[in-house]
PQR file of N, CA, C, O and H, with PARSE charges and radii, in Angstrom:
ATOM      1  N   MET A   1     -31.816  49.394  -0.137 -0.4000 1.5000
ATOM      2  CA  MET A   1     -30.506  48.736  -0.076 -0.0000 2.0000
ATOM      3  C   MET A   1     -29.657  49.258  -1.235  0.5500 1.7000
ATOM      4  O   MET A   1     -30.083  49.257  -2.390 -0.5500 1.4000
ATOM      5  N   THR A   2     -28.478  49.691  -0.906 -0.4000 1.5000
ATOM      6  CA  THR A   2     -27.617  50.255  -1.938 -0.0000 2.0000
ATOM      7  C   THR A   2     -26.936  49.138  -2.734  0.5500 1.7000
ATOM      8  O   THR A   2     -26.998  47.959  -2.388 -0.5500 1.4000
ATOM      9  H   THR A   2     -28.132  49.692   0.033  0.4000 1.0000
ATOM     10  N   LEU A   3     -26.298  49.561  -3.795 -0.4000 1.5000
ATOM     11  CA  LEU A   3     -25.660  48.596  -4.691 -0.0000 2.0000
ATOM     12  C   LEU A   3     -24.555  47.817  -3.985  0.5500 1.7000
ATOM     13  O   LEU A   3     -24.445  46.605  -4.170 -0.5500 1.4000
ATOM     14  H   LEU A   3     -26.248  50.519  -4.077  0.4000 1.0000
ATOM     15  N   TRP A   4     -23.734  48.494  -3.179 -0.4000 1.5000
ATOM     16  CA  TRP A   4     -22.628  47.780  -2.531 -0.0000 2.0000
ATOM     17  C   TRP A   4     -23.130  46.837  -1.455  0.5500 1.7000
ATOM     18  O   TRP A   4     -22.515  45.797  -1.220 -0.5500 1.4000
ATOM     19  H   TRP A   4     -23.823  49.478  -3.030  0.4000 1.0000
ATOM     20  N   GLN A   5     -24.236  47.172  -0.789 -0.4000 1.5000
ATOM     21  CA  GLN A   5     -24.814  46.260   0.205 -0.0000 2.0000
ATOM     22  C   GLN A   5     -25.370  45.016  -0.472  0.5500 1.7000
ATOM     23  O   GLN A   5     -25.223  43.902   0.032 -0.5500 1.4000
ATOM     24  H   GLN A   5     -24.736  48.017  -0.979  0.4000 1.0000
ATOM     25  N   ARG A   6     -26.009  45.215  -1.617 -0.4000 1.5000
ATOM     26  CA  ARG A   6     -26.554  44.082  -2.358 -0.0000 2.0000
ATOM     27  C   ARG A   6     -25.427  43.177  -2.870  0.5500 1.7000
ATOM     28  O   ARG A   6     -25.535  41.952  -2.826 -0.5500 1.4000
ATOM     29  H   ARG A   6     -26.129  46.119  -2.026  0.4000 1.0000
ATOM     30  N   ALA A   7     -24.348  43.796  -3.355 -0.4000 1.5000
ATOM     31  CA  ALA A   7     -23.200  43.022  -3.834 -0.0000 2.0000
ATOM     32  C   ALA A   7     -22.546  42.259  -2.682  0.5500 1.7000
ATOM     33  O   ALA A   7     -22.127  41.113  -2.850 -0.5500 1.4000
ATOM     34  H   ALA A   7     -24.260  44.792  -3.391  0.4000 1.0000
ATOM     35  N   LEU A   8     -22.459  42.895  -1.512 -0.4000 1.5000
ATOM     36  CA  LEU A   8     -21.889  42.236  -0.343 -0.0000 2.0000
ATOM     37  C   LEU A   8     -22.755  41.061   0.102  0.5500 1.7000
ATOM     38  O   LEU A   8     -22.228  40.018   0.488 -0.5500 1.4000
ATOM     39  H   LEU A   8     -22.799  43.825  -1.375  0.4000 1.0000
ATOM     40  N   ALA A   9     -24.066  41.218   0.051 -0.4000 1.5000
ATOM     41  CA  ALA A   9     -24.972  40.135   0.416 -0.0000 2.0000
ATOM     42  C   ALA A   9     -24.827  38.957  -0.546  0.5500 1.7000
ATOM     43  O   ALA A   9     -24.800  37.804  -0.117 -0.5500 1.4000
ATOM     44  H   ALA A   9     -24.494  42.065  -0.263  0.4000 1.0000
ATOM     45  N   TRP A  10     -24.735  39.243  -1.836 -0.4000 1.5000
ATOM     46  CA  TRP A  10     -24.547  38.170  -2.827 -0.0000 2.0000
ATOM     47  C   TRP A  10     -23.207  37.469  -2.631  0.5500 1.7000
ATOM     48  O   TRP A  10     -23.121  36.246  -2.744 -0.5500 1.4000
ATOM     49  H   TRP A  10     -24.757  40.180  -2.185  0.4000 1.0000
ATOM     50  N   ALA A  11     -22.172  38.233  -2.341 -0.4000 1.5000
ATOM     51  CA  ALA A  11     -20.843  37.644  -2.123 -0.0000 2.0000
ATOM     52  C   ALA A  11     -20.849  36.753  -0.881  0.5500 1.7000
ATOM     53  O   ALA A  11     -20.246  35.680  -0.888 -0.5500 1.4000
ATOM     54  H   ALA A  11     -22.241  39.227  -2.249  0.4000 1.0000
ATOM     55  N   ALA A  12     -21.521  37.188   0.179 -0.4000 1.5000
ATOM     56  CA  ALA A  12     -21.606  36.376   1.395 -0.0000 2.0000
ATOM     57  C   ALA A  12     -22.388  35.089   1.136  0.5500 1.7000
ATOM     58  O   ALA A  12     -22.002  34.022   1.615 -0.5500 1.4000
ATOM     59  H   ALA A  12     -22.011  38.060   0.184  0.4000 1.0000
ATOM     60  N   ALA A  13     -23.474  35.182   0.390 -0.4000 1.5000
ATOM     61  CA  ALA A  13     -24.264  33.996   0.071 -0.0000 2.0000
ATOM     62  C   ALA A  13     -23.461  33.026  -0.793  0.5500 1.7000
ATOM     63  O   ALA A  13     -23.502  31.817  -0.566 -0.5500 1.4000
ATOM     64  H   ALA A  13     -23.788  36.049   0.001  0.4000 1.0000
ATOM     65  N   ALA A  14     -22.741  33.540  -1.767 -0.4000 1.5000
ATOM     66  CA  ALA A  14     -21.925  32.681  -2.636 -0.0000 2.0000
ATOM     67  C   ALA A  14     -20.806  32.012  -1.847  0.5500 1.7000
ATOM     68  O   ALA A  14     -20.502  30.841  -2.074 -0.5500 1.4000
ATOM     69  H   ALA A  14     -22.707  34.523  -1.951  0.4000 1.0000
ATOM     70  N   THR A  15     -20.194  32.745  -0.923 -0.4000 1.5000
ATOM     71  CA  THR A  15     -19.139  32.172  -0.089 -0.0000 2.0000
ATOM     72  C   THR A  15     -19.682  31.059   0.790  0.5500 1.7000
ATOM     73  O   THR A  15     -19.048  30.014   0.936 -0.5500 1.4000
ATOM     74  H   THR A  15     -20.442  33.696  -0.738  0.4000 1.0000
ATOM     75  N   ALA A  16     -20.854  31.278   1.376 -0.4000 1.5000
ATOM     76  CA  ALA A  16     -21.466  30.247   2.218 -0.0000 2.0000
ATOM     77  C   ALA A  16     -21.798  28.993   1.400  0.5500 1.7000
ATOM     78  O   ALA A  16     -21.588  27.873   1.865 -0.5500 1.4000
ATOM     79  H   ALA A  16     -21.369  32.126   1.257  0.4000 1.0000
ATOM     80  N   LEU A  17     -22.311  29.184   0.199 -0.4000 1.5000
ATOM     81  CA  LEU A  17     -22.642  28.034  -0.651 -0.0000 2.0000
ATOM     82  C   LEU A  17     -21.387  27.277  -1.073  0.5500 1.7000
ATOM     83  O   LEU A  17     -21.384  26.046  -1.086 -0.5500 1.4000
ATOM     84  H   LEU A  17     -22.482  30.094  -0.178  0.4000 1.0000
ATOM     85  N   LEU A  18     -20.331  27.992  -1.414 -0.4000 1.5000
ATOM     86  CA  LEU A  18     -19.083  27.329  -1.799 -0.0000 2.0000
ATOM     87  C   LEU A  18     -18.456  26.591  -0.621  0.5500 1.7000
ATOM     88  O   LEU A  18     -17.907  25.503  -0.797 -0.5500 1.4000
ATOM     89  H   LEU A  18     -20.334  28.992  -1.403  0.4000 1.0000
ATOM     90  N   ALA A  19     -18.529  27.164   0.570 -0.4000 1.5000
ATOM     91  CA  ALA A  19     -17.997  26.492   1.753 -0.0000 2.0000
ATOM     92  C   ALA A  19     -18.783  25.211   2.046  0.5500 1.7000
ATOM     93  O   ALA A  19     -18.197  24.185   2.391 -0.5500 1.4000
ATOM     94  H   ALA A  19     -18.975  28.048   0.713  0.4000 1.0000
ATOM     95  N   THR A  20     -20.093  25.274   1.910 -0.4000 1.5000
ATOM     96  CA  THR A  20     -20.922  24.084   2.121 -0.0000 2.0000
ATOM     97  C   THR A  20     -20.593  23.016   1.086  0.5500 1.7000
ATOM     98  O   THR A  20     -20.470  21.840   1.430 -0.5500 1.4000
ATOM     99  H   THR A  20     -20.569  26.108   1.630  0.4000 1.0000
ATOM    100  N   PHE A  21     -20.450  23.407  -0.169 -0.4000 1.5000
ATOM    101  CA  PHE A  21     -20.104  22.459  -1.223 -0.0000 2.0000
ATOM    102  C   PHE A  21     -18.747  21.817  -0.951  0.5500 1.7000
ATOM    103  O   PHE A  21     -18.575  20.616  -1.158 -0.5500 1.4000
ATOM    104  H   PHE A  21     -20.551  24.362  -0.449  0.4000 1.0000
ATOM    105  N   ALA A  22     -17.789  22.609  -0.491 -0.4000 1.5000
ATOM    106  CA  ALA A  22     -16.454  22.079  -0.195 -0.0000 2.0000
ATOM    107  C   ALA A  22     -16.515  21.062   0.948  0.5500 1.7000
ATOM    108  O   ALA A  22     -15.817  20.049   0.909 -0.5500 1.4000
ATOM    109  H   ALA A  22     -17.928  23.585  -0.323  0.4000 1.0000
ATOM    110  N   LEU A  23     -17.338  21.322   1.959 -0.4000 1.5000
ATOM    111  CA  LEU A  23     -17.445  20.380   3.079 -0.0000 2.0000
ATOM    112  C   LEU A  23     -18.082  19.061   2.642  0.5500 1.7000
ATOM    113  O   LEU A  23     -17.694  17.995   3.120 -0.5500 1.4000
ATOM    114  H   LEU A  23     -17.904  22.146   1.991  0.4000 1.0000
ATOM    115  N   TYR A  24     -19.053  19.130   1.740 -0.4000 1.5000
ATOM    116  CA  TYR A  24     -19.712  17.907   1.291 -0.0000 2.0000
ATOM    117  C   TYR A  24     -18.837  17.055   0.382  0.5500 1.7000
ATOM    118  O   TYR A  24     -19.209  15.926   0.061 -0.5500 1.4000
ATOM    119  H   TYR A  24     -19.368  19.996   1.352  0.4000 1.0000
ATOM    120  N   GLN A  25     -17.696  17.559  -0.035 -0.4000 1.5000
ATOM    121  CA  GLN A  25     -16.760  16.770  -0.824 -0.0000 2.0000
ATOM    122  C   GLN A  25     -15.885  15.884   0.055  0.5500 1.7000
ATOM    123  O   GLN A  25     -15.119  15.064  -0.453 -0.5500 1.4000
ATOM    124  H   GLN A  25     -17.393  18.476   0.226  0.4000 1.0000
ATOM    125  N   ARG A  26     -15.997  16.047   1.377 -0.4000 1.5000
ATOM    126  CA  ARG A  26     -15.203  15.262   2.323 -0.0000 2.0000
ATOM    127  C   ARG A  26     -16.089  14.176   2.932  0.5500 1.7000
ATOM    128  O   ARG A  26     -17.001  14.498   3.693 -0.5500 1.4000
ATOM    129  H   ARG A  26     -16.619  16.713   1.789  0.4000 1.0000
ATOM    130  N   PRO A  27     -15.850  12.906   2.623 -0.5600 1.5000
ATOM    131  CA  PRO A  27     -16.708  11.827   3.135  0.2800 2.0000
ATOM    132  C   PRO A  27     -16.718  11.746   4.661  0.5500 1.7000
ATOM    133  O   PRO A  27     -17.753  11.413   5.240 -0.5500 1.4000
ATOM    134  N   ASP A  28     -15.600  12.039   5.331 -0.4000 1.5000
ATOM    135  CA  ASP A  28     -15.588  11.971   6.784 -0.0000 2.0000
ATOM    136  C   ASP A  28     -16.513  13.021   7.403  0.5500 1.7000
ATOM    137  O   ASP A  28     -17.079  12.795   8.472 -0.5500 1.4000
ATOM    138  H   ASP A  28     -14.760  12.310   4.861  0.4000 1.0000
ATOM    139  N   PHE A  29     -16.667  14.150   6.746 -0.4000 1.5000
ATOM    140  CA  PHE A  29     -17.602  15.165   7.228 -0.0000 2.0000
ATOM    141  C   PHE A  29     -19.039  14.658   7.106  0.5500 1.7000
ATOM    142  O   PHE A  29     -19.847  14.850   8.014 -0.5500 1.4000
ATOM    143  H   PHE A  29     -16.207  14.333   5.877  0.4000 1.0000
ATOM    144  N   LEU A  30     -19.353  14.016   5.992 -0.4000 1.5000
ATOM    145  CA  LEU A  30     -20.700  13.491   5.807 -0.0000 2.0000
ATOM    146  C   LEU A  30     -21.039  12.446   6.860  0.5500 1.7000
ATOM    147  O   LEU A  30     -22.147  12.445   7.397 -0.5500 1.4000
ATOM    148  H   LEU A  30     -18.696  13.860   5.254  0.4000 1.0000
ATOM    149  N   VAL A  31     -20.099  11.558   7.162 -0.4000 1.5000
ATOM    150  CA  VAL A  31     -20.332  10.531   8.176 -0.0000 2.0000
ATOM    151  C   VAL A  31     -20.510  11.184   9.543  0.5500 1.7000
ATOM    152  O   VAL A  31     -21.396  10.798  10.305 -0.5500 1.4000
ATOM    153  H   VAL A  31     -19.199  11.558   6.726  0.4000 1.0000
ATOM    154  N   SER A  32     -19.687  12.155   9.852 -0.4000 1.5000
ATOM    155  CA  SER A  32     -19.792  12.856  11.130 -0.0000 2.0000
ATOM    156  C   SER A  32     -21.150  13.546  11.273  0.5500 1.7000
ATOM    157  O   SER A  32     -21.778  13.464  12.328 -0.5500 1.4000
ATOM    158  H   SER A  32     -18.967  12.469   9.232  0.4000 1.0000
ATOM    159  N   MET A  33     -21.601  14.218  10.227 -0.4000 1.5000
ATOM    160  CA  MET A  33     -22.891  14.895  10.292 -0.0000 2.0000
ATOM    161  C   MET A  33     -24.043  13.899  10.403  0.5500 1.7000
ATOM    162  O   MET A  33     -25.016  14.154  11.114 -0.5500 1.4000
ATOM    163  H   MET A  33     -21.091  14.285   9.370  0.4000 1.0000
ATOM    164  N   ALA A  34     -23.941  12.779   9.712 -0.4000 1.5000
ATOM    165  CA  ALA A  34     -24.982  11.757   9.816 -0.0000 2.0000
ATOM    166  C   ALA A  34     -25.030  11.176  11.224  0.5500 1.7000
ATOM    167  O   ALA A  34     -26.112  10.934  11.759 -0.5500 1.4000
ATOM    168  H   ALA A  34     -23.151  12.572   9.135  0.4000 1.0000
ATOM    169  N   ASP A  35     -23.868  10.952  11.824 -0.4000 1.5000
ATOM    170  CA  ASP A  35     -23.834  10.446  13.200 -0.0000 2.0000
ATOM    171  C   ASP A  35     -24.428  11.440  14.178  0.5500 1.7000
ATOM    172  O   ASP A  35     -25.154  11.052  15.093 -0.5500 1.4000
ATOM    173  H   ASP A  35     -22.989  11.149  11.389  0.4000 1.0000
ATOM    174  N   ARG A  36     -24.131  12.705  13.997 -0.4000 1.5000
ATOM    175  CA  ARG A  36     -24.687  13.730  14.885 -0.0000 2.0000
ATOM    176  C   ARG A  36     -26.188  13.849  14.725  0.5500 1.7000
ATOM    177  O   ARG A  36     -26.914  14.006  15.707 -0.5500 1.4000
ATOM    178  H   ARG A  36     -23.542  13.020  13.254  0.4000 1.0000
ATOM    179  N   LEU A  37     -26.653  13.775  13.496 -0.4000 1.5000
ATOM    180  CA  LEU A  37     -28.102  13.841  13.263 -0.0000 2.0000
ATOM    181  C   LEU A  37     -28.794  12.629  13.866  0.5500 1.7000
ATOM    182  O   LEU A  37     -29.852  12.759  14.481 -0.5500 1.4000
ATOM    183  H   LEU A  37     -26.064  13.647  12.699  0.4000 1.0000
ATOM    184  N   TRP A  38     -28.205  11.454  13.695 -0.4000 1.5000
ATOM    185  CA  TRP A  38     -28.804  10.236  14.218 -0.0000 2.0000
ATOM    186  C   TRP A  38     -28.830  10.236  15.731  0.5500 1.7000
ATOM    187  O   TRP A  38     -29.759   9.695  16.330 -0.5500 1.4000
ATOM    188  H   TRP A  38     -27.345  11.348  13.196  0.4000 1.0000
ATOM    189  N   SER A  39     -27.818  10.839  16.370 -0.4000 1.5000
ATOM    190  CA  SER A  39     -27.777  10.859  17.836 -0.0000 2.0000
ATOM    191  C   SER A  39     -28.868  11.759  18.433  0.5500 1.7000
ATOM    192  O   SER A  39     -29.146  11.665  19.629 -0.5500 1.4000
ATOM    193  H   SER A  39     -27.064  11.279  15.883  0.4000 1.0000
ATOM    194  N   CYS A  40     -29.476  12.611  17.641 -0.4000 1.5000
ATOM    195  CA  CYS A  40     -30.574  13.448  18.136 -0.0000 2.0000
ATOM    196  C   CYS A  40     -31.846  12.630  18.361  0.5500 1.7000
ATOM    197  O   CYS A  40     -32.734  13.054  19.100 -0.5500 1.4000
ATOM    198  H   CYS A  40     -29.250  12.687  16.670  0.4000 1.0000
ATOM    199  N   PHE A  41     -31.932  11.484  17.738 -0.4000 1.5000
ATOM    200  CA  PHE A  41     -33.119  10.658  17.866 -0.0000 2.0000
ATOM    201  C   PHE A  41     -32.807   9.520  18.776  0.5500 1.7000
ATOM    202  O   PHE A  41     -33.670   8.682  19.035 -0.5500 1.4000
ATOM    203  H   PHE A  41     -31.211  11.140  17.137  0.4000 1.0000
TER
END
């Protein structure tokens, strides 16, 4: 794996983590996800 591929992979992982963190700051998203998870059972 070349340096730019490794840097791109790290950037993609960091972006995904930041997007997840941003979504968890919204209480309505948390309630929606909990309802969806609960409906599976």
